[in-house]
Residue frames as qw, qx, qy, qz and C-alpha x, y, z in Angstrom:
[[0.000, 0.888, 0.460, 0.000, 0.00, 0.00, 0.00],
 [0.422, 0.235, 0.013, 0.875, 1.32, 3.40, -1.03],
 [0.188, -0.854, -0.435, 0.215, 0.44, 6.43, 1.12],
 [0.411, 0.410, 0.098, 0.808, 1.20, 9.90, -0.20],
 [0.170, -0.665, -0.349, 0.638, 1.16, 13.29, 1.46],
 [0.292, 0.379, 0.513, 0.713, -0.25, 15.92, -0.87],
 [0.103, 0.518, 0.330, -0.782, -2.10, 19.16, -1.33],
 [0.307, 0.567, 0.621, 0.446, -4.63, 20.54, -3.77],
 [0.069, -0.902, -0.142, -0.401, -4.44, 23.99, -2.21],
 [0.067, -0.723, 0.469, -0.502, -3.14, 25.16, 1.14],
 [0.773, -0.395, 0.358, -0.344, -4.11, 22.08, 3.20],
 [0.222, 0.422, -0.877, -0.067, -1.82, 19.06, 3.43],
 [0.859, -0.094, 0.204, -0.461, -3.58, 15.70, 3.45],
 [0.264, -0.325, 0.900, 0.120, -2.83, 12.01, 3.08],
 [0.802, 0.294, -0.011, -0.520, -4.15, 9.52, 0.57],
 [0.723, -0.093, 0.667, 0.154, -3.74, 5.96, -0.63],
 [0.218, 0.506, -0.540, -0.636, -2.27, 5.86, -4.13],
 [0.656, 0.227, 0.702, -0.160, -4.54, 3.69, -6.25],
 [0.671, 0.662, 0.308, -0.127, -4.90, 2.75, -9.89],
 [0.022, -0.743, 0.526, 0.413, -1.35, 3.26, -11.10],
 [0.872, 0.401, -0.218, -0.176, -0.78, 1.27, -14.29],
 [0.916, -0.239, 0.155, 0.283, 1.77, -1.50, -13.98],
 [0.701, 0.175, 0.121, 0.680, 5.27, -0.07, -14.32],
 [0.061, 0.822, 0.099, 0.557, 4.28, 3.54, -13.69],
 [0.661, -0.303, -0.416, 0.546, 6.75, 4.51, -10.99],
 [0.250, -0.083, -0.081, 0.961, 7.00, 8.26, -11.49],
 [0.162, 0.732, 0.581, -0.318, 3.99, 10.47, -10.80],
 [0.224, 0.041, 0.377, 0.898, 3.33, 12.79, -13.73],
 [0.337, 0.263, 0.128, -0.895, 0.67, 15.24, -14.82],
 [0.596, 0.147, -0.529, -0.586, -0.63, 12.60, -17.21],
 [0.003, 0.099, -0.963, 0.252, -0.89, 9.87, -14.55],
 [0.554, -0.300, -0.528, -0.569, -4.12, 7.90, -14.48],
 [0.408, -0.180, -0.784, 0.432, -3.68, 7.10, -10.78],
 [0.361, -0.707, -0.229, -0.563, -5.86, 8.51, -8.03],
 [0.126, 0.230, -0.676, 0.689, -5.69, 9.33, -4.35],
 [0.535, -0.558, -0.607, -0.183, -8.17, 7.87, -1.87],
 [0.043, -0.641, 0.295, -0.707, -8.17, 10.62, 0.73],
 [0.584, -0.221, -0.720, 0.302, -7.57, 9.54, 4.35],
 [0.436, -0.856, -0.122, -0.249, -8.67, 10.88, 7.70],
 [0.611, -0.753, 0.229, 0.083, -5.85, 12.08, 9.94],
 [0.151, 0.740, -0.653, -0.051, -2.17, 11.15, 9.86],
 [0.939, 0.046, -0.314, -0.131, -1.49, 7.45, 9.09],
 [0.372, 0.420, -0.668, 0.489, 1.60, 7.64, 11.27],
 [0.164, -0.160, 0.653, -0.722, -0.68, 7.77, 14.31],
 [0.672, 0.182, 0.403, -0.594, -4.01, 6.33, 13.14],
 [0.525, 0.138, 0.808, 0.228, -5.04, 3.35, 11.06],
 [0.040, 0.060, -0.478, -0.875, -5.77, 4.42, 7.46],
 [0.267, 0.546, 0.741, -0.287, -9.46, 5.30, 7.10],
 [0.205, 0.271, 0.515, 0.787, -10.85, 6.66, 3.84],
 [0.190, 0.330, 0.299, -0.875, -13.06, 9.73, 3.80],
 [0.547, 0.556, 0.622, -0.068, -14.72, 8.68, 0.55],
 [0.274, 0.887, -0.123, -0.351, -13.17, 11.56, -1.40],
 [0.809, 0.094, 0.398, 0.423, -11.17, 10.59, -4.48],
 [0.093, 0.892, -0.178, -0.404, -8.74, 12.96, -6.21],
 [0.845, 0.501, -0.049, 0.180, -6.96, 12.31, -9.53],
 [0.739, -0.371, 0.069, 0.558, -3.24, 12.04, -8.90],
 [0.458, 0.396, 0.272, 0.748, -2.67, 14.48, -11.76],
 [0.149, -0.821, -0.220, -0.505, -4.55, 17.19, -9.80],
 [0.687, -0.716, -0.061, 0.112, -2.52, 16.83, -6.59],
 [0.282, 0.781, -0.469, 0.301, 0.86, 18.25, -5.63],
 [0.893, -0.240, -0.325, 0.197, 2.93, 15.61, -3.88],
 [0.119, -0.851, 0.402, -0.315, 5.11, 16.77, -0.99],
 [0.198, 0.365, -0.873, 0.255, 7.56, 14.80, 1.14],
 [0.631, -0.321, -0.651, -0.273, 5.60, 11.84, 2.54],
 [0.641, -0.653, -0.340, 0.217, 6.76, 12.69, 6.05],
 [0.150, 0.770, -0.320, 0.531, 8.52, 15.59, 7.76],
 [0.645, -0.132, -0.657, 0.367, 10.40, 13.96, 10.63],
 [0.438, -0.865, -0.179, -0.167, 9.34, 15.33, 14.01],
 [0.672, -0.663, 0.206, 0.258, 12.86, 14.69, 15.23],
 [0.187, -0.667, 0.595, 0.407, 15.55, 13.76, 12.68],
 [0.872, 0.435, -0.196, -0.106, 16.77, 12.02, 9.58],
 [0.624, -0.551, 0.529, 0.162, 19.52, 9.53, 10.33],
 [0.657, 0.639, -0.360, -0.175, 22.01, 8.81, 7.55],
 [0.865, -0.287, 0.373, 0.178, 24.28, 5.81, 7.18],
 [0.252, 0.813, -0.446, -0.278, 27.57, 6.26, 5.38],
 [0.246, 0.505, -0.816, -0.137, 29.40, 3.68, 3.27],
 [0.706, -0.064, 0.592, -0.383, 26.91, 0.82, 3.70],
 [0.896, 0.438, 0.064, -0.037, 27.84, -0.57, 0.27],
 [0.729, -0.373, 0.314, 0.481, 31.40, -1.87, -0.17],
 [0.561, 0.428, 0.385, 0.595, 31.63, -0.63, -3.77],
 [0.012, -0.937, -0.150, -0.316, 30.65, 2.90, -2.71],
 [0.602, -0.748, 0.169, 0.223, 33.20, 2.84, 0.11],
 [0.731, -0.034, 0.381, 0.566, 35.81, 1.85, -2.49],
 [0.375, 0.674, 0.319, 0.550, 34.87, 4.66, -4.88],
 [0.259, -0.950, -0.023, -0.172, 35.21, 7.09, -1.96],
 [0.369, 0.692, -0.526, 0.328, 38.78, 5.86, -1.51],
 [0.254, -0.444, 0.728, -0.457, 38.60, 3.48, 1.43],
 [0.237, -0.079, -0.968, -0.021, 37.52, 0.12, 2.75],
 [0.520, -0.567, -0.467, -0.436, 34.08, -0.61, 4.14],
 [0.201, -0.577, 0.474, -0.634, 33.88, 0.55, 7.78],
 [0.247, -0.004, -0.936, 0.250, 33.89, -2.00, 10.59],
 [0.049, 0.519, 0.697, -0.492, 30.92, -0.20, 12.19],
 [0.243, 0.760, 0.513, 0.316, 28.18, 1.85, 10.50],
 [0.234, 0.013, -0.065, 0.970, 28.96, 5.54, 10.02],
 [0.069, -0.733, -0.675, 0.060, 26.03, 7.48, 11.47],
 [0.150, -0.001, -0.007, 0.989, 25.20, 11.13, 10.79],
 [0.137, 0.633, 0.638, -0.417, 22.18, 13.41, 11.18],
 [0.078, 0.303, 0.403, 0.860, 20.26, 15.51, 8.70],
 [0.176, 0.246, 0.504, -0.809, 17.78, 17.97, 10.29],
 [0.385, 0.564, 0.727, -0.072, 14.14, 18.04, 9.22],
 [0.202, 0.832, -0.016, -0.516, 14.84, 21.38, 7.51],
 [0.132, -0.399, 0.745, 0.519, 16.85, 19.42, 4.93],
 [0.377, 0.295, 0.877, 0.047, 13.74, 17.54, 3.75],
 [0.378, 0.361, -0.177, -0.834, 11.95, 18.50, 0.53],
 [0.716, 0.262, 0.610, -0.217, 9.46, 16.63, -1.64],
 [0.587, 0.319, 0.596, 0.446, 9.07, 15.80, -5.33],
 [0.349, 0.723, 0.345, 0.487, 9.72, 18.65, -7.77],
 [0.309, -0.941, -0.007, 0.138, 10.94, 21.06, -5.08],
 [0.527, 0.751, -0.325, 0.229, 14.30, 22.59, -6.05],
 [0.822, -0.315, -0.095, 0.466, 17.60, 21.37, -4.66],
 [0.087, 0.985, -0.095, 0.112, 19.43, 24.61, -3.89],
 [0.799, 0.188, -0.258, 0.510, 23.18, 24.29, -4.25],
 [0.457, -0.811, -0.146, 0.334, 24.90, 26.06, -1.32],
 [0.292, 0.940, -0.162, 0.076, 27.03, 29.07, -2.17],
 [0.320, -0.754, 0.573, -0.025, 29.96, 27.65, -0.20],
 [0.712, -0.103, 0.682, 0.131, 30.24, 24.40, -2.17],
 [0.353, 0.589, -0.454, -0.568, 31.48, 23.80, -5.70],
 [0.338, 0.181, -0.899, -0.209, 30.95, 20.02, -5.80],
 [0.605, -0.053, 0.469, -0.642, 27.55, 18.64, -4.84],
 [0.154, 0.123, -0.945, -0.260, 26.67, 14.99, -5.46],
 [0.779, -0.159, -0.168, -0.583, 23.49, 12.93, -5.74],
 [0.001, 0.213, -0.955, 0.206, 23.14, 9.74, -3.67],
 [0.689, -0.172, -0.381, -0.592, 20.07, 7.59, -4.38],
 [0.019, 0.192, -0.877, 0.440, 18.98, 5.61, -1.32],
 [0.495, -0.456, -0.710, -0.209, 16.28, 3.49, 0.25],
 [0.156, -0.383, 0.381, -0.827, 14.68, 5.36, 3.16],
 [0.397, -0.330, -0.850, 0.106, 12.96, 3.75, 6.16],
 [0.314, -0.524, 0.010, -0.792, 10.13, 5.51, 8.04],
 [0.210, -0.019, -0.857, 0.470, 9.80, 4.65, 11.74],
 [0.430, -0.517, -0.473, -0.569, 6.36, 4.27, 13.34],
 [0.715, -0.658, -0.224, -0.074, 7.11, 3.76, 17.05],
 [0.242, -0.856, 0.441, -0.119, 9.72, 4.57, 19.70],
 [0.940, 0.169, -0.239, 0.174, 12.82, 2.43, 19.25],
 [0.145, -0.824, 0.495, -0.236, 15.66, 2.21, 21.77],
 [0.238, -0.447, 0.858, -0.091, 18.30, -0.52, 22.18],
 [0.859, 0.209, 0.103, -0.456, 16.28, -2.79, 19.89],
 [0.586, -0.119, 0.756, 0.267, 17.14, -6.20, 18.52],
 [0.062, 0.126, -0.633, -0.761, 16.89, -6.55, 14.73],
 [0.111, -0.440, -0.874, -0.170, 13.53, -8.31, 15.18],
 [0.107, -0.712, -0.484, 0.498, 12.22, -5.49, 17.37],
 [0.065, -0.448, 0.251, 0.856, 13.59, -2.93, 14.92],
 [0.026, -0.135, -0.792, -0.595, 11.78, -4.56, 12.00],
 [0.118, -0.616, -0.776, 0.063, 8.49, -4.36, 13.92],
 [0.133, -0.691, -0.238, 0.670, 8.97, -0.59, 14.36],
 [0.152, -0.114, 0.511, 0.839, 9.05, 0.16, 10.61],
 [0.488, 0.529, 0.331, -0.610, 6.03, 1.91, 9.11],
 [0.776, 0.563, 0.279, 0.044, 7.27, 1.65, 5.55],
 [0.616, -0.168, 0.357, 0.681, 9.79, 2.66, 2.92],
 [0.335, 0.906, 0.114, -0.232, 10.41, 5.64, 0.63],
 [0.740, 0.394, 0.082, 0.538, 13.00, 6.90, -1.83],
 [0.309, -0.896, -0.002, 0.319, 15.61, 9.47, -0.83],
 [0.627, 0.613, -0.108, 0.469, 18.45, 11.50, -2.28],
 [0.626, -0.656, -0.081, 0.414, 21.21, 12.13, 0.27],
 [0.444, 0.825, -0.011, 0.350, 22.52, 15.24, -1.48],
 [0.747, -0.508, -0.009, 0.428, 26.09, 15.85, -0.32],
 [0.190, 0.951, -0.242, 0.010, 28.52, 18.76, -0.63],
 [0.963, 0.026, -0.107, 0.246, 31.44, 16.48, -1.38],
 [0.445, 0.570, -0.293, 0.626, 34.20, 19.11, -1.29],
 [0.361, -0.638, 0.310, -0.606, 33.12, 20.12, 2.23],
 [0.956, -0.258, -0.007, -0.140, 32.79, 16.49, 3.28],
 [0.837, 0.234, -0.220, 0.444, 36.45, 16.02, 2.41],
 [0.266, 0.576, -0.252, 0.731, 37.61, 19.29, 3.94],
 [0.478, -0.619, 0.150, -0.605, 35.64, 19.46, 7.23],
 [0.076, -0.315, 0.870, -0.373, 36.30, 17.54, 10.43],
 [0.436, 0.254, 0.784, -0.362, 32.67, 16.35, 10.48],
 [0.158, 0.288, 0.768, 0.551, 30.07, 15.71, 7.79],
 [0.085, 0.623, 0.583, -0.515, 27.56, 18.18, 9.24],
 [0.190, 0.609, -0.130, -0.759, 27.91, 20.99, 6.70],
 [0.082, 0.224, -0.806, -0.542, 28.20, 18.56, 3.77],
 [0.127, -0.250, -0.950, -0.140, 25.08, 16.57, 4.63],
 [0.092, -0.545, -0.710, 0.436, 22.74, 18.84, 6.60],
 [0.016, 0.170, -0.106, -0.980, 22.13, 21.94, 4.49],
 [0.536, 0.420, 0.354, -0.641, 18.62, 23.00, 3.48],
 [0.751, 0.483, -0.140, -0.428, 17.14, 20.94, 0.58],
 [0.126, 0.531, -0.835, -0.069, 19.78, 18.20, 0.98],
 [0.248, 0.015, 0.953, -0.173, 17.23, 15.44, 1.63],
 [0.561, 0.089, -0.352, -0.744, 14.66, 15.03, -1.15],
 [0.241, 0.014, 0.930, -0.278, 12.19, 12.39, 0.02],
 [0.635, 0.284, 0.012, -0.719, 9.28, 10.80, -1.85],
 [0.206, -0.288, -0.321, -0.879, 7.21, 10.05, -3.72],
 [0.727, -0.423, -0.100, -0.532, 5.17, 8.21, -1.06],
 [0.343, -0.428, 0.787, -0.283, 5.54, 5.62, 1.72],
 [0.673, 0.082, -0.672, -0.297, 5.35, 1.97, 0.66],
 [0.541, -0.389, 0.537, -0.518, 3.75, 0.14, 3.59],
 [0.146, 0.164, -0.969, -0.117, 4.30, -3.64, 3.70],
 [0.711, -0.196, -0.276, -0.616, 1.21, -5.78, 3.58],
 [0.722, -0.375, 0.492, -0.309, 0.34, -8.47, 6.15],
 [0.954, 0.101, 0.277, 0.059, 2.26, -11.65, 5.50],
 [0.454, -0.521, 0.435, 0.577, 5.21, -9.79, 4.00],
 [0.593, 0.520, 0.528, 0.315, 3.82, -9.59, 0.45],
 [0.219, 0.969, 0.105, 0.040, 4.95, -6.78, -1.81],
 [0.276, 0.858, -0.364, 0.234, 8.11, -4.69, -1.52],
 [0.914, -0.245, -0.132, 0.295, 11.28, -6.48, -0.35],
 [0.087, -0.970, 0.225, 0.016, 13.82, -4.05, 1.16],
 [0.655, -0.465, 0.543, 0.245, 16.51, -6.75, 1.02],
 [0.501, 0.077, 0.685, 0.523, 16.44, -7.03, -2.78],
 [0.303, 0.869, 0.355, -0.164, 15.46, -3.78, -4.51],
 [0.590, 0.325, 0.205, 0.711, 17.18, -1.92, -7.33],
 [0.182, -0.827, -0.167, 0.504, 18.24, 1.65, -6.50],
 [0.561, 0.417, 0.354, 0.621, 18.82, 4.12, -9.35],
 [0.047, -0.740, -0.098, 0.663, 19.60, 7.74, -10.06],
 [0.535, 0.549, 0.438, 0.469, 19.13, 9.60, -13.33],
 [0.149, -0.594, -0.004, 0.791, 20.43, 13.01, -14.29],
 [0.362, 0.487, -0.260, -0.751, 18.56, 14.67, -17.15],
 [0.871, 0.240, -0.038, -0.427, 17.01, 11.30, -17.98],
 [0.650, 0.436, -0.618, 0.070, 20.24, 9.29, -18.21],
 [0.884, -0.447, -0.138, 0.022, 20.96, 6.53, -15.70],
 [0.231, 0.762, -0.476, 0.373, 24.05, 7.51, -13.68],
 [0.187, -0.367, 0.798, -0.439, 23.78, 5.17, -10.67],
 [0.840, -0.088, -0.300, -0.444, 22.37, 1.69, -10.25],
 [0.111, 0.309, -0.885, 0.329, 22.75, -0.88, -7.50],
 [0.669, -0.353, -0.566, -0.329, 20.76, -3.25, -5.34],
 [0.495, -0.649, 0.319, -0.481, 19.99, -3.30, -1.64],
 [0.990, -0.092, -0.103, 0.031, 21.09, -6.96, -1.68],
 [0.675, 0.373, -0.289, 0.567, 24.63, -5.53, -1.61],
 [0.337, -0.828, 0.147, -0.423, 24.14, -3.63, 1.66],
 [0.309, 0.358, -0.773, 0.424, 26.82, -4.43, 4.22],
 [0.099, 0.155, 0.796, -0.577, 24.17, -4.31, 6.96],
 [0.111, -0.474, -0.743, -0.460, 20.50, -4.97, 6.10],
 [0.249, -0.607, -0.149, -0.740, 17.69, -2.71, 7.24],
 [0.729, -0.614, -0.269, -0.138, 16.76, -4.40, 10.57],
 [0.764, -0.196, -0.197, 0.582, 20.41, -4.45, 11.69],
 [0.255, 0.386, 0.019, 0.886, 20.85, -0.79, 10.77],
 [0.430, -0.664, -0.196, -0.579, 17.76, 0.27, 12.71],
 [0.825, -0.485, -0.254, 0.139, 18.86, -1.78, 15.71],
 [0.645, 0.034, -0.139, 0.750, 22.36, -0.26, 15.59],
 [0.028, 0.512, 0.073, 0.856, 21.05, 3.29, 15.33],
 [0.602, -0.654, -0.261, -0.375, 18.65, 2.69, 18.24],
 [0.801, -0.344, -0.259, 0.417, 21.65, 1.87, 20.39],
 [0.393, 0.198, -0.045, 0.897, 23.09, 5.32, 19.66],
 [0.196, 0.054, 0.251, -0.946, 19.93, 7.35, 20.26],
 [0.397, 0.394, 0.749, -0.354, 16.19, 6.91, 20.51],
 [0.018, -0.149, -0.633, -0.759, 14.24, 6.81, 17.27],
 [0.307, 0.332, 0.486, -0.748, 10.82, 8.47, 17.38],
 [0.506, 0.556, 0.659, 0.006, 7.68, 8.05, 15.26],
 [0.389, 0.911, 0.115, -0.077, 8.22, 9.79, 11.94],
 [0.300, -0.701, 0.533, 0.366, 12.00, 9.60, 12.05],
 [0.824, 0.547, -0.101, -0.109, 13.62, 8.54, 8.77],
 [0.609, -0.497, 0.538, 0.305, 16.70, 6.36, 8.36],
 [0.599, 0.693, -0.322, -0.239, 18.67, 6.51, 5.10],
 [0.944, -0.200, 0.262, 0.023, 20.35, 3.19, 4.44],
 [0.453, -0.458, 0.548, 0.534, 23.37, 4.19, 2.35],
 [0.577, 0.688, -0.111, -0.425, 23.99, 4.58, -1.36],
 [0.914, 0.140, 0.283, 0.254, 25.39, 2.17, -3.97],
 [0.462, -0.285, 0.358, 0.760, 28.41, 3.00, -6.09],
 [0.326, 0.509, 0.572, 0.555, 28.05, 5.51, -8.90],
 [0.120, -0.854, -0.312, 0.398, 27.61, 8.83, -7.08],
 [0.491, 0.251, 0.285, 0.784, 28.41, 11.95, -9.04],
 [0.096, -0.251, -0.148, 0.952, 28.03, 15.69, -9.40],
 [0.187, 0.749, 0.624, 0.120, 24.87, 17.66, -10.09],
 [0.256, -0.054, 0.078, 0.962, 24.86, 21.21, -11.47],
 [0.281, 0.503, 0.316, -0.754, 22.40, 24.07, -11.67],
 [0.484, 0.403, -0.358, -0.690, 19.95, 23.61, -14.52],
 [0.303, 0.104, -0.934, -0.161, 19.91, 19.81, -14.30],
 [0.763, -0.282, 0.039, -0.581, 17.16, 17.54, -13.01],
 [0.120, 0.300, -0.930, 0.176, 18.02, 14.57, -10.81],
 [0.808, -0.193, -0.174, -0.529, 15.64, 11.64, -10.32],
 [0.082, -0.334, 0.900, -0.268, 15.99, 8.89, -7.73],
 [0.798, -0.039, -0.298, -0.522, 14.14, 5.59, -7.72],
 [0.273, -0.251, 0.905, -0.209, 13.76, 2.34, -5.82],
 [0.459, -0.037, -0.728, -0.508, 12.04, -0.44, -7.75],
 [0.389, -0.381, -0.831, 0.115, 8.92, -1.58, -5.96],
 [0.137, -0.582, -0.426, 0.679, 8.34, 1.87, -4.44],
 [0.361, 0.877, 0.316, 0.032, 8.56, 4.50, -7.14],
 [0.560, 0.092, 0.108, 0.816, 10.61, 7.46, -8.37],
 [0.023, 0.952, 0.283, -0.112, 10.60, 11.23, -8.27],
 [0.616, 0.314, 0.052, 0.720, 12.77, 14.10, -9.43],
 [0.246, -0.854, -0.188, 0.418, 13.98, 17.54, -8.41],
 [0.487, 0.795, -0.026, 0.360, 15.40, 20.46, -10.39],
 [0.685, -0.316, -0.136, 0.643, 18.82, 21.74, -9.33],
 [0.151, 0.922, 0.134, 0.329, 19.30, 25.49, -8.88],
 [0.564, -0.155, -0.272, 0.764, 21.88, 27.90, -7.53],
 [0.075, -0.915, -0.336, -0.211, 20.76, 31.17, -5.97]]
């Protein structure tokens, strides 16, 4: 089940994405899908339809969640990406924080910071947390997952190399595009498999990055459990699970799209102001 956060005016609402043709991963103005409008916030209440139906083409999708607390990033969780960054895979996960002010949704501009001359895309699988998680086992961590989304961990690579920490490189405004909706697993485990999903990035329509979550050094439940041992995860928090090899630069005037097969895809224009 796909749940989107959207607006048709000033009010933000939630809806179940329904009626997408097979293979249609990217919401467009010509989409034949529709939104079954929900009551309340599905993070805190069971999905309940209002009866209102809105064509997907008439809605503006926004980030499916704005974390109440934080976005947690994981660095170098794919051995091939660690190698392209010039090192071996880390013995322990590298954990960093992106504030909720870094989050934007589909079609919102990625604003390149004035103090960086080398900004990269990083397509990733994102995990949305539904309950408080602290010092969890992998089994307990898996039970705390609401669903999955697609993310772009936009990174000021020159600052990442130059600074003592990754804060400036990873945490600037618009550095965490998130969308297009939350894929919520169905009872019995049918549907999306986070352990075997293709992750891609395109720049101006050309594929520039492609990998699979099967190559993660640590799978999703282990990552969530590890992070919960560092600090408490709260409902609505988002965990980014690392990026495959193939990262590269984006420039003003380009459009970057990120995708995870089984969830969907979305894009953002790149600007410099």
